[in-house]
Backbone as CSV, one residue per row, in Angstrom:
resi,resn,N_x,N_y,N_z,CA_x,CA_y,CA_z,C_x,C_y,C_z
1,MET,11.252,18.697,57.812,11.969,17.524,57.236,13.088,16.661,58.104
2,ASP,12.919,15.402,58.369,13.959,14.726,59.069,14.912,14.762,59.651
3,LYS,15.336,14.684,60.565,17.397,14.789,60.886,18.051,13.761,60.511
4,THR,19.137,13.151,59.391,19.384,12.022,58.887,20.527,12.137,60.643
5,LEU,21.133,10.895,60.806,22.117,10.956,62.188,23.290,9.385,61.281
6,SER,24.533,9.130,61.701,25.433,8.962,61.529,25.579,8.338,62.797
7,ILE,25.910,6.869,62.899,26.866,6.077,64.078,28.484,6.559,63.596
8,ILE,29.625,6.688,64.954,30.825,7.010,63.885,31.064,5.578,64.887
9,ILE,32.129,4.846,64.235,32.937,3.892,65.537,34.444,3.637,65.429
10,PRO,35.430,4.118,66.031,36.604,4.036,65.260,36.857,2.354,65.649
11,VAL,37.782,1.618,65.081,38.032,0.246,65.815,39.884,0.759,65.469
12,TYR,40.528,-0.427,66.425,42.122,-0.668,65.978,42.022,-2.147,66.772
13,ASN,42.350,-2.765,66.346,42.849,-3.562,67.138,41.562,-4.223,68.110
14,GLU,40.477,-4.635,67.180,39.173,-4.959,67.822,38.838,-6.612,67.042
15,GLU,39.446,-7.207,67.088,39.117,-8.027,66.430,37.859,-9.053,67.274
16,GLN,38.283,-9.167,68.414,37.827,-9.896,69.437,36.343,-9.662,70.081
17,ALA,36.155,-8.028,69.817,34.502,-7.383,70.088,34.045,-7.129,68.955
18,LEU,34.227,-7.379,67.963,33.597,-6.875,67.021,31.783,-7.902,66.320
19,PRO,33.178,-9.175,66.364,32.021,-10.115,66.007,30.824,-10.220,67.312
20,LEU,31.216,-9.865,68.242,30.540,-10.077,69.329,29.261,-8.438,69.709
21,VAL,29.569,-7.746,69.255,29.272,-6.380,69.292,28.050,-6.209,67.035
22,LEU,29.193,-6.166,66.398,28.220,-5.360,65.422,27.478,-5.845,64.466
23,PRO,27.028,-7.445,64.908,26.098,-7.376,64.909,24.818,-6.731,65.201
24,GLU,24.352,-6.373,66.436,23.919,-5.791,67.310,23.777,-4.000,66.830
25,ILE,24.642,-3.572,66.941,24.707,-2.720,65.494,24.458,-2.530,64.575
26,ILE,24.484,-3.419,63.750,23.987,-2.848,62.267,22.984,-2.825,62.191
27,SER,22.549,-4.194,62.719,20.688,-4.533,63.567,19.820,-3.303,63.580
28,PHE,20.131,-1.994,64.314,20.124,-1.135,64.954,20.168,-0.334,64.396
29,ALA,21.678,-0.168,63.658,20.956,1.506,62.604,19.895,0.849,61.211
30,GLN,19.951,-0.741,60.783,19.490,-0.756,59.870,17.960,-0.315,60.432
31,GLN,16.955,-0.662,61.671,15.641,-0.829,61.845,15.536,0.597,62.523
32,HIS,16.477,1.920,62.012,16.110,2.958,62.783,16.601,3.718,61.467
33,GLY,17.102,3.165,60.017,18.097,3.795,59.285,18.934,4.873,59.471
34,TYR,19.932,4.454,60.165,21.417,5.194,60.702,22.123,5.212,59.703
35,GLN,23.005,5.680,59.335,24.259,5.470,58.256,25.154,4.911,60.157
36,LEU,25.357,4.061,58.872,27.023,3.583,60.114,28.241,3.255,59.530
37,ILE,29.131,4.298,60.061,30.119,3.958,59.661,30.976,3.998,60.380
38,MET,32.245,2.618,60.005,33.151,2.574,60.984,34.651,2.545,60.381
39,VAL,35.511,2.947,61.308,36.684,3.104,60.774,37.933,2.674,61.194
40,ASN,38.531,1.747,60.728,40.313,0.380,60.641,41.254,1.703,60.916
41,ASP,41.649,2.152,62.154,42.157,3.469,62.252,43.634,2.224,62.248
42,GLY,43.904,1.439,60.908,45.198,0.863,60.749,45.671,-0.545,61.549
43,SER,44.524,-1.197,61.916,44.390,-2.261,62.848,45.482,-3.332,62.415
44,LYS,46.458,-3.751,62.763,47.139,-5.100,62.689,46.666,-6.498,62.831
45,ASP,45.811,-6.701,63.285,45.410,-7.522,63.735,43.335,-8.008,62.311
46,ARG,42.240,-9.040,62.325,41.814,-9.303,61.099,40.780,-8.646,61.474
47,SER,41.058,-7.357,61.880,39.303,-6.093,62.549,39.187,-5.672,60.618
48,LEU,39.626,-5.178,59.887,39.264,-5.064,58.282,38.558,-6.105,57.657
49,GLU,39.163,-7.118,57.695,38.505,-7.954,57.355,37.039,-8.285,58.171
50,ILE,37.100,-8.333,59.181,36.173,-8.855,59.569,34.368,-7.851,59.153
51,LEU,35.094,-6.290,59.562,34.275,-5.308,59.249,33.745,-5.117,56.914
52,LYS,34.553,-6.046,56.689,34.380,-6.084,55.314,32.759,-7.224,54.644
53,VAL,33.307,-8.296,56.264,32.502,-9.436,55.743,31.189,-8.976,56.100
54,HIS,30.887,-8.431,57.334,29.393,-7.640,57.733,29.303,-6.471,56.946
55,SER,29.684,-5.625,56.478,29.828,-4.734,55.774,28.894,-4.843,54.103
56,ARG,28.861,-6.108,53.867,28.086,-6.595,52.313,27.046,-7.052,52.877
57,GLU,25.943,-7.148,54.588,24.787,-7.241,54.770,24.342,-5.793,54.117
58,GLU,24.806,-4.721,55.160,23.949,-3.537,54.943,24.660,-2.155,53.670
59,ALA,23.668,-1.310,52.782,23.773,-0.115,52.206,24.536,1.033,53.150
60,LEU,23.936,1.136,54.131,24.341,2.387,54.999,25.168,1.863,55.780
61,PHE,25.896,0.855,55.502,27.184,0.621,55.649,28.580,0.958,55.425
62,LYS,29.243,1.969,55.843,30.249,2.609,55.581,32.024,2.338,55.934
63,ILE,32.674,2.097,55.194,34.122,1.694,56.173,35.537,2.530,55.693
64,VAL,36.187,3.209,56.285,36.786,3.868,56.550,37.595,3.639,56.462
65,ASN,38.960,3.313,55.756,40.905,2.701,56.092,41.431,3.543,56.620
66,HIS,42.379,2.914,57.436,43.411,3.856,57.575,44.406,2.997,57.454
67,LYS,45.692,3.068,56.529,46.385,2.113,56.187,47.574,2.924,57.821
68,VAL,48.037,3.216,58.488,48.251,3.723,59.516,47.687,4.328,60.399
69,ASN,48.326,3.890,61.362,47.512,3.861,62.440,47.945,5.848,62.913
70,LYS,46.574,6.458,62.930,46.757,8.582,62.650,45.784,8.455,64.214
71,GLY,45.153,7.249,65.302,45.218,7.358,66.845,43.802,7.297,67.074
72,TYR,42.600,7.941,68.281,41.722,8.055,68.088,40.918,9.329,67.224
73,GLY,41.092,10.277,67.501,41.028,11.985,67.557,41.332,11.683,65.361
74,GLY,41.856,10.553,65.466,42.465,11.172,63.600,41.281,9.735,63.046
75,ALA,40.587,9.287,63.787,39.743,8.321,62.886,38.377,8.674,63.235
76,ILE,38.131,9.279,64.253,36.801,9.951,64.160,36.863,11.596,62.938
77,LYS,38.273,11.690,62.548,38.156,12.851,61.752,37.850,12.486,60.643
78,SER,38.084,11.864,59.954,38.135,10.302,59.275,36.813,10.151,59.088
79,GLY,35.766,10.013,59.829,34.431,9.732,60.343,33.266,10.525,60.010
80,ILE,34.213,12.014,60.385,33.279,12.746,60.296,33.760,13.332,58.591
81,LEU,34.430,13.655,58.283,34.737,13.768,56.411,33.290,12.711,56.117
82,ALA,33.116,11.459,56.256,32.258,10.734,55.337,31.667,10.507,55.345
83,ALA,30.485,11.768,56.591,29.481,11.134,56.839,28.393,12.358,55.969
84,GLU,27.399,12.072,56.055,26.613,12.511,54.413,24.928,12.851,55.619
85,THR,24.644,12.970,56.837,24.087,12.723,57.254,24.153,14.672,58.128
86,ASP,23.537,14.759,58.405,22.706,16.461,59.782,23.622,16.280,61.069
87,TYR,23.774,14.696,61.299,24.047,15.132,63.069,24.828,13.686,62.888
88,ILE,25.791,13.701,62.952,26.941,12.308,63.723,27.046,11.978,65.300
89,ILE,27.406,10.584,65.450,27.200,10.321,66.836,28.794,9.558,66.539
90,THR,28.806,9.969,68.097,30.370,8.910,68.274,29.900,7.706,69.365
91,ILE,30.618,6.538,69.302,30.358,5.422,70.340,31.229,4.044,70.387
92,ASP,31.749,3.890,70.714,32.847,3.259,70.464,32.634,1.573,69.945
93,ALA,34.137,0.911,69.847,33.929,-0.609,69.467,33.891,-1.506,70.444
94,ASP,34.353,-1.485,71.292,34.492,-2.432,72.417,32.957,-2.725,73.271
95,GLY,31.819,-2.162,73.350,30.658,-3.017,73.255,29.909,-2.055,74.674
96,GLN,30.368,-1.017,74.856,30.493,-0.534,76.543,29.458,0.608,76.337
97,HIS,28.793,1.012,75.405,27.553,2.015,75.797,26.254,1.198,74.435
98,TYR,25.435,1.939,75.537,24.263,1.217,75.180,24.032,1.715,73.761
99,LEU,23.469,1.471,73.044,22.088,1.500,71.092,21.661,2.313,71.543
100,GLU,20.826,2.225,72.652,19.135,2.526,73.003,20.006,4.504,73.753
101,ASP,20.734,4.167,73.791,21.150,5.793,74.528,21.885,6.727,72.879
102,VAL,21.356,6.429,71.944,21.860,6.972,70.449,20.947,7.204,70.516
103,ASN,19.617,6.985,70.362,18.304,7.555,70.206,17.664,8.363,71.871
104,ASN,17.607,8.066,72.770,17.776,9.213,73.835,18.945,10.490,73.276
105,LEU,20.129,9.888,73.045,20.688,10.935,72.752,19.651,12.364,71.321
106,PHE,19.834,11.157,71.008,18.774,11.836,69.759,17.787,12.461,69.911
107,ASP,16.817,12.299,70.724,15.641,12.618,70.389,15.866,13.956,71.436
108,HIS,16.711,13.691,72.353,17.249,15.081,73.029,17.784,16.382,72.437
109,LEU,18.295,16.260,71.271,18.478,17.356,70.737,17.911,17.766,70.155
110,LYS,17.193,16.715,69.379,14.871,17.072,68.537,14.286,18.566,69.353
111,GLN,14.440,17.919,70.604,13.534,18.847,71.408,14.415,19.740,71.839
112,THR,15.618,19.748,71.838,16.054,21.290,72.078,16.996,21.728,71.446
113,ASP,17.206,21.624,69.948,17.698,22.471,68.733,18.519,22.511,69.209
114,ALA,19.929,21.807,70.182,21.319,21.730,70.848,22.310,21.508,69.277
115,ASP,23.372,21.805,69.899,24.069,21.623,68.738,25.392,20.158,68.835
116,MET,24.771,19.984,70.010,25.971,19.563,70.474,25.402,18.923,71.954
117,ILE,25.170,17.264,72.128,24.770,16.518,73.279,25.063,15.280,73.972
118,ILE,26.138,15.301,74.970,27.393,14.679,75.743,26.770,13.927,76.050
119,GLY,26.778,12.059,75.666,26.196,11.503,77.119,26.915,11.534,78.146
120,SER,26.271,11.826,79.366,27.287,12.080,80.618,26.980,11.018,81.173
121,ARG,28.534,10.088,82.052,28.701,9.141,83.121,28.447,10.193,84.699
122,GLU,27.810,11.070,85.169,27.906,11.627,86.307,26.810,10.133,86.593
123,GLY,27.774,10.043,88.140,26.772,9.620,89.179,27.488,7.923,88.917
124,LEU,28.202,7.527,87.715,28.498,6.248,87.145,30.423,5.831,87.733
125,LYS,30.245,4.108,88.185,31.709,4.556,89.189,32.755,4.096,88.194
126,GLU,34.160,4.863,88.480,34.755,5.019,87.623,35.155,3.057,87.076
127,ALA,36.384,3.096,86.137,36.735,1.939,86.015,37.932,1.962,86.998
128,THR,38.701,3.115,87.157,39.449,2.462,88.137,39.866,4.107,88.998
129,ILE,40.103,4.043,90.054,40.236,5.151,90.613,41.211,6.214,90.181
130,PHE,42.414,5.748,90.068,43.055,6.849,88.982,42.403,7.430,87.946
131,ARG,41.849,6.895,87.043,40.899,6.805,86.276,39.909,7.761,86.502
132,GLY,39.395,7.856,87.526,38.280,8.917,88.195,39.608,10.161,88.728
133,ILE,40.296,9.901,89.405,41.070,11.635,89.802,41.754,12.276,88.136
134,GLY,41.786,11.453,87.235,42.327,12.422,86.152,41.534,12.852,85.429
135,LYS,40.034,12.074,85.849,38.731,12.861,85.007,37.994,14.283,85.640
136,LYS,38.503,13.832,86.777,38.345,15.825,87.411,39.204,16.552,87.646
137,LEU,40.507,16.099,87.417,41.877,17.195,87.338,41.383,17.965,85.646
138,ILE,41.346,17.044,84.504,40.335,17.172,83.659,40.348,19.164,83.589
139,ARG,38.773,17.764,84.355,37.602,19.306,84.160,37.882,19.826,84.784
140,TRP,38.627,20.600,85.962,38.955,21.355,87.171,40.217,22.073,86.220
141,VAL,40.764,21.529,85.249,41.597,22.328,85.256,41.023,23.073,83.905
142,ALA,39.974,22.392,83.035,39.210,23.329,82.037,38.322,24.016,82.940
143,LYS,38.207,24.025,83.497,37.003,24.662,83.917,37.470,26.410,85.061
144,GLN,39.402,26.425,84.791,39.511,27.612,85.154,40.055,28.391,84.539
145,MET,40.067,27.484,82.926,40.643,27.838,81.958,39.790,28.454,81.121
146,MET,37.531,27.766,80.947,36.903,28.531,80.225,35.761,28.617,81.211
147,PRO,34.113,29.006,81.188,33.391,28.803,81.270,32.614,27.787,81.034
148,LEU,32.526,26.765,81.957,32.078,25.571,81.638,30.841,25.263,82.305
149,THR,30.326,24.136,81.904,28.986,23.382,82.776,28.836,22.024,82.814
150,ILE,29.645,21.748,82.230,29.396,20.053,81.278,30.263,19.591,82.288
151,TYR,29.224,18.755,82.895,29.806,17.222,83.852,31.272,17.113,82.904
152,ASP,30.952,16.106,82.316,30.842,15.357,81.740,32.307,15.092,80.090
153,ILE,33.445,16.132,80.304,33.240,16.542,78.460,33.717,15.538,77.378
154,ASN,34.764,14.582,78.869,35.656,13.442,78.335,34.627,12.170,77.571
155,SER,33.392,12.067,77.735,32.527,11.575,77.220,32.628,11.467,75.950
156,GLY,33.016,9.393,75.550,33.489,9.245,73.763,32.302,9.160,72.844
157,MET,30.774,9.140,74.146,29.734,9.128,73.128,29.440,10.540,73.110
158,LYS,29.695,11.458,71.993,28.812,12.312,71.429,27.852,12.800,70.337
159,LEU,27.211,13.420,70.903,26.081,13.702,69.276,25.599,14.991,68.736
160,TYR,26.309,15.393,67.504,26.853,16.794,67.196,26.135,16.872,65.731
161,ASP,26.757,18.362,65.909,25.897,18.170,64.173,26.900,18.036,63.390
162,THR,26.904,18.504,61.659,27.996,16.973,61.268,28.802,18.463,60.113
163,GLU,28.206,19.848,59.839,28.567,20.731,59.601,29.859,21.543,60.192
164,LEU,28.902,21.420,61.525,29.859,22.572,62.165,31.006,21.156,62.967
165,ALA,30.601,20.434,63.320,31.773,19.654,63.458,32.967,18.801,62.088
166,LYS,32.335,19.321,61.080,33.451,19.565,59.823,34.137,21.138,59.858
167,SER,33.767,22.003,60.298,34.574,23.256,59.973,34.917,22.853,61.107
168,TYR,35.625,22.388,62.127,36.504,22.734,63.676,37.446,21.415,64.019
169,ILE,37.180,20.360,63.435,37.778,19.191,63.544,39.034,19.349,62.965
170,LYS,39.298,20.774,62.076,41.089,21.271,62.450,41.681,21.368,63.341
171,LEU,40.837,22.369,64.744,40.904,23.196,65.489,41.657,21.638,66.715
172,CYS,41.388,20.215,65.672,41.372,19.203,67.716,42.555,18.779,66.845
173,PRO,43.010,17.526,68.546,44.156,16.339,67.759,42.917,15.673,67.154
174,ASN,44.825,14.787,66.950,44.397,13.651,66.163,44.553,12.211,67.141
175,SER,43.947,13.018,69.028,44.993,11.271,69.805,43.636,11.724,70.648
176,MET,43.688,10.962,71.700,42.466,10.892,71.930,41.595,11.361,73.267
177,ALA,42.488,12.763,73.476,41.949,13.745,73.307,40.809,14.709,72.622
178,PHE,40.693,14.078,71.140,39.613,15.035,70.647,38.676,15.570,71.651
179,SER,37.530,14.210,72.136,36.506,13.723,72.486,36.330,15.210,73.218
180,ASP,37.938,15.847,74.607,37.597,16.378,75.452,37.541,18.101,74.416
181,ILE,38.333,18.080,73.278,39.022,19.055,72.789,37.816,19.892,71.883
182,ILE,37.087,19.168,71.111,35.960,19.493,70.483,35.278,19.745,70.985
183,GLY,34.752,19.137,72.387,33.576,19.393,73.105,33.319,21.364,73.587
184,LEU,34.710,21.199,74.129,35.487,22.659,74.211,35.620,23.889,73.271
185,VAL,36.040,23.101,71.947,35.500,23.756,70.948,34.228,24.634,70.672
186,PHE,33.594,24.328,70.297,31.892,23.868,70.664,31.185,24.975,71.461
187,ILE,31.233,24.824,73.032,31.470,25.408,74.220,32.533,27.442,74.131
188,SER,32.988,27.064,72.942,34.193,27.416,73.317,32.920,29.187,71.730
189,GLN,33.197,27.919,71.265,32.273,29.142,69.743,30.947,29.608,69.516
190,ARG,30.723,29.235,71.008,28.853,29.982,71.345,27.526,28.646,70.917
191,HIS,28.414,28.517,70.984,27.710,26.731,70.261,26.067,26.069,71.240
192,LEU,25.523,25.827,71.446,24.270,25.078,72.986,24.761,23.878,72.537
193,VAL,25.927,23.049,74.179,25.668,21.947,74.689,25.413,21.669,75.425
194,LEU,24.895,20.962,75.948,23.790,19.450,76.232,24.431,19.095,76.870
195,GLU,23.992,18.037,78.172,24.246,16.918,78.589,23.191,15.911,78.508
196,HIS,22.790,14.854,78.958,22.369,13.943,78.951,22.661,12.779,79.419
197,PRO,22.082,11.875,80.669,22.807,10.757,80.716,22.420,9.573,80.213
198,ILE,23.301,8.914,80.891,24.183,7.452,79.806,24.277,6.232,80.745
199,ASN,24.140,5.036,80.220,24.338,3.882,81.146,26.285,3.153,80.308
200,ILE,26.816,2.964,80.813,27.909,2.740,80.399,27.947,1.092,81.335
201,LYS,28.637,0.115,80.426,28.526,-1.090,80.650,30.051,-2.036,80.131
202,PRO,30.679,-3.244,81.076,32.355,-3.452,80.235,32.743,-3.852,80.089
203,ARG,33.286,-3.510,79.297,34.108,-3.724,77.951,33.739,-5.126,77.722
204,VAL,33.052,-5.458,76.447,33.164,-6.649,76.053,34.779,-7.730,75.029
205,GLU,35.470,-7.172,75.396,36.596,-7.889,74.883,38.378,-6.944,74.582
206,GLY,39.475,-6.816,74.946,40.257,-6.033,75.679,40.260,-5.248,76.656
207,LYS,41.397,-4.400,75.724,41.715,-3.804,76.992,41.644,-1.511,77.218
208,SER,41.429,-0.857,78.491,41.426,0.496,77.533,42.661,0.617,77.454
209,THR,43.081,1.349,76.327,44.581,2.403,76.816,44.793,3.645,76.544
210,ILE,43.858,4.292,78.019,44.246,5.158,78.236,44.787,5.608,78.967
211,GLY,45.483,6.119,79.375,46.209,6.067,80.705,47.346,7.675,81.168
212,VAL,48.229,7.256,81.747,48.366,8.912,82.688,48.798,9.684,81.103
213,ARG,50.008,9.312,79.827,50.065,9.619,79.417,49.156,10.620,78.434
214,THR,47.513,9.692,78.725,46.235,10.634,77.600,45.838,11.423,78.479
215,ALA,46.093,11.513,79.535,44.986,12.788,80.720,46.879,14.047,80.396
216,PHE,47.648,13.649,80.222,48.643,14.639,80.090,48.452,15.415,78.627
217,ASP,48.391,14.459,77.855,48.157,14.979,76.231,47.112,15.796,76.258
218,THR,45.968,15.651,76.526,44.419,16.043,77.654,45.012,17.855,78.095
219,LEU,45.448,18.090,78.634,45.844,19.069,78.822,46.557,19.354,78.630
220,MET,47.342,19.282,77.743,48.284,20.297,77.057,47.088,20.970,75.789
221,GLU,46.463,19.959,75.586,45.534,20.219,74.514,44.573,20.961,75.168
222,ILE,43.976,21.195,76.030,42.915,22.147,76.795,43.802,23.596,76.793
223,LEU,45.154,23.635,77.238,45.806,24.460,77.359,45.499,25.023,75.415
224,ASN,46.425,24.836,75.106,46.159,25.125,74.049,45.097,25.370,72.763
225,VAL,43.612,25.143,72.841,42.431,25.151,72.911,42.170,27.207,73.238
226,VAL,42.467,27.285,74.742,42.604,28.143,75.294,43.625,29.578,74.689
227,ILE,44.484,29.145,74.820,45.130,29.677,73.876,45.171,30.415,72.935
228,LEU,44.010,29.247,71.756,43.759,29.542,70.458,42.452,30.848,70.526
229,PHE,41.512,30.323,71.517,40.441,31.142,71.330,40.567,31.822,72.779
230,ASN,40.881,32.518,74.076,40.846,32.890,74.939,42.600,33.383,75.446
231,PRO,43.721,34.583,74.413,44.588,33.680,74.973,44.535,34.286,76.348
232,MET,44.330,35.871,76.536,44.679,36.127,77.759,44.038,35.784,78.586
233,ARG,43.775,35.062,78.636,43.111,34.000,80.100,44.356,33.510,80.777
234,VAL,45.041,33.211,80.032,46.163,32.110,81.024,47.348,33.673,80.330
235,PHE,47.564,34.708,79.429,48.938,35.360,80.098,48.438,36.574,80.557
236,LEU,47.121,36.656,80.820,47.140,38.032,82.037,47.292,37.780,83.612
237,PRO,46.417,36.493,84.136,46.769,36.430,85.249,48.883,36.346,85.275
238,LEU,48.942,35.625,84.676,50.836,35.329,84.931,51.315,36.688,84.767
239,SER,51.137,37.967,84.020,51.766,39.659,83.892,51.286,39.538,85.288
240,ILE,49.351,39.847,85.505,49.358,40.589,87.436,50.313,39.634,88.139
241,LEU,50.814,38.014,87.658,51.188,37.350,89.012,52.457,38.056,89.251
242,PHE,53.727,38.037,87.974,54.508,39.101,88.784,54.824,40.248,88.523
243,VAL,54.174,40.637,87.906,54.289,42.590,88.462,53.791,42.829,90.052
244,VAL,53.001,42.110,90.489,52.313,41.585,91.776,53.996,41.774,93.239
245,LEU,54.592,40.478,91.490,55.425,39.858,93.139,56.849,41.009,92.549
246,GLY,56.678,41.581,91.737,57.789,42.235,91.288,57.892,43.726,91.560
247,LEU,56.697,44.396,92.609,56.697,45.849,93.587,56.171,45.346,94.903
248,GLY,55.747,43.806,94.978,56.046,43.730,96.614,57.975,43.952,96.931
249,TRP,58.434,42.963,96.506,60.386,43.496,96.153,60.314,44.497,96.684
250,ALA,59.835,44.576,94.574,60.803,46.460,94.985,60.549,47.741,96.245
251,ILE,59.379,47.344,96.640,58.540,48.312,97.682,59.386,48.093,99.135
252,GLN,60.101,46.927,99.387,60.969,46.509,100.347,62.326,47.648,100.387
253,PHE,63.052,47.308,98.977,64.001,48.087,98.795,63.973,49.230,98.790
254,LEU,62.479,50.036,97.736,62.665,51.548,98.209,62.488,51.912,99.430
255,ILE,61.403,51.321,100.150,61.666,51.989,101.854,62.577,52.214,102.262
256,MET,63.836,51.583,102.231,65.292,51.059,102.975,66.184,51.789,102.019
257,GLY,65.599,53.179,100.947,66.507,53.812,100.432,67.433,53.196,99.195
258,HIS,67.292,51.885,98.808,68.276,51.081,98.347,68.251,51.308,96.664
259,GLY,67.109,51.972,96.513,66.743,51.415,95.306,66.287,50.396,94.396
260,LEU,65.521,50.235,93.036,64.509,49.285,92.483,66.001,48.020,93.005
261,SER,65.212,46.736,92.762,66.152,46.341,92.943,66.865,45.253,91.597
262,ILE,67.731,44.589,91.103,67.732,43.682,89.966,66.338,42.864,89.991
263,GLY,66.376,41.558,91.266,64.314,41.517,91.043,63.608,41.838,90.789
264,ALA,63.467,43.088,91.228,62.523,43.114,91.210,62.165,43.815,89.931
265,SER,63.219,43.826,89.429,63.335,45.352,88.175,63.153,43.786,87.145
266,MET,63.457,42.496,87.052,63.158,41.669,86.059,61.760,40.914,86.481
267,LEU,61.054,40.951,87.771,60.541,40.152,87.909,59.290,41.140,87.079
268,ILE,59.079,42.719,87.369,58.558,43.662,86.318,58.857,43.487,85.063
269,SER,59.352,42.625,84.481,59.975,43.056,83.438,59.093,42.052,82.700
270,VAL,59.565,41.227,83.568,58.635,39.558,83.173,57.361,39.478,83.008
271,GLY,56.069,40.679,83.830,54.697,40.885,83.430,54.938,40.817,82.643
272,VAL,55.556,42.209,81.775,54.870,43.060,81.473,55.796,41.980,79.761
273,LEU,56.372,41.128,79.902,56.098,40.204,78.552,55.860,39.743,78.672
274,PHE,54.396,39.079,79.566,53.344,37.855,79.480,52.690,39.128,79.131
275,PHE,52.576,40.686,79.530,51.078,40.657,78.730,51.146,41.348,77.169
276,THR,52.560,41.460,77.496,52.623,42.112,75.421,52.619,40.406,74.577
277,ILE,53.088,39.686,75.206,52.516,37.872,74.563,51.230,38.173,74.397
278,GLY,50.833,38.587,75.652,48.639,37.946,75.524,48.245,39.195,74.376
279,LEU,48.116,40.053,73.835,48.948,40.866,72.916,48.835,40.639,71.831
280,ILE,50.135,40.218,71.602,50.114,39.204,70.644,49.466,38.094,70.259
281,SER,48.941,37.617,71.667,48.613,36.046,71.168,47.118,35.971,70.238
282,GLU,46.044,37.222,70.875,44.824,37.862,70.474,44.946,38.486,69.106
283,GLN,46.026,38.899,68.710,46.142,39.263,67.450,46.794,37.734,66.764
284,LEU,46.978,36.913,67.221,47.244,36.083,66.170,46.655,35.081,66.574
285,SER,46.031,34.730,66.885,44.093,34.351,67.732,43.288,34.425,66.634
286,GLN,42.945,35.894,66.603,41.894,36.199,65.323,42.077,36.185,64.056
287,LEU,43.773,35.785,63.894,43.541,35.472,62.283,44.165,33.763,61.998
288,ARG,44.189,33.019,63.273,44.299,31.767,62.727,42.793,30.948,62.615
289,LYS,41.946,32.416,63.700,40.770,31.294,63.979,39.537,31.606,61.950
290,SER,39.959,32.972,61.646,39.215,33.478,60.407,39.548,32.525,58.702
291,SER,41.199,32.321,59.931,41.271,30.959,58.372,40.691,29.510,58.891
292,VAL,40.827,29.292,59.759,40.290,28.085,59.932,38.694,27.428,60.057
293,LEU,37.949,28.658,60.423,36.415,28.729,60.114,36.168,29.209,59.848
294,LYS,35.171,27.836,60.205,34.830,28.997,57.832,32.423,28.840,58.303
295,MET,32.694,28.587,59.416,31.122,28.795,60.639,30.945,29.033,61.477
296,GLY,29.722,29.619,61.741,29.796,30.256,63.163,30.587,31.357,63.755
297,ASP,30.953,32.057,62.917,31.752,33.857,62.545,30.451,34.818,63.299
298,SER,29.512,34.710,63.401,28.837,35.561,63.876,28.723,34.997,65.748
299,ASP,28.988,33.962,66.301,29.239,33.331,67.717,30.383,34.292,68.198
300,TYR,30.884,34.228,67.912,32.044,34.788,68.492,32.883,36.272,68.061
């Protein structure tokens, strides 16, 4: 049985780019029989009007409209919920992604039976130095928090199983951090996540909204995911650190015959407290996962 695919594209104030990129995207979707889902995320310009004009040309073209901006992740979530195909792929509306890479990722998924294929930009030049530094920092933090073999975790081009995505989007944020977190959730749940190289071209029109705040939000969301799936990965090292510091402090005073100092007692108590919080978090984690996740129970 052939596997079907939907292309999900979030749109926010892209009236300049859409007339340039939309005809090519529609033609590509028609040629390969892919469903096209455009999510207008509360655009304040003529983006929705442009989408409606072009949607009349194609039966497989679906528009999801947000009256109020929900964020990049919120737009993708709406697109995922609207999808009726076996698999979905997310690309940007700014024309940076090559459409042939959609087929390349889909073919790679069929060959490997993976649950997610990430379009990897490894080796490509970053748009700015600061953006490159930010991505490296996010990857480093993610690797410290969980086993991670994926290089480009924050790639906007991801192809994944629709049913799995629908079951996990409740765990993902509405912000730009969605791209990173959905990948980390799949990895945490022991699904097969692979990478495949893609190419990137300059934006057709407009400016990127990714900045320092995006990187900070992403780091916080990574921490939230780790605490959800493996809380002791965070709390156990903290517990050990404070207990060791407390014992180191205490030994000096004990050797001098001054007894256990207040500072040492506090450090050891904090270490024990972190350990206790970790144990409680483990229990809460199991409860939350059982209430939110409806698939993949055998994977953890």
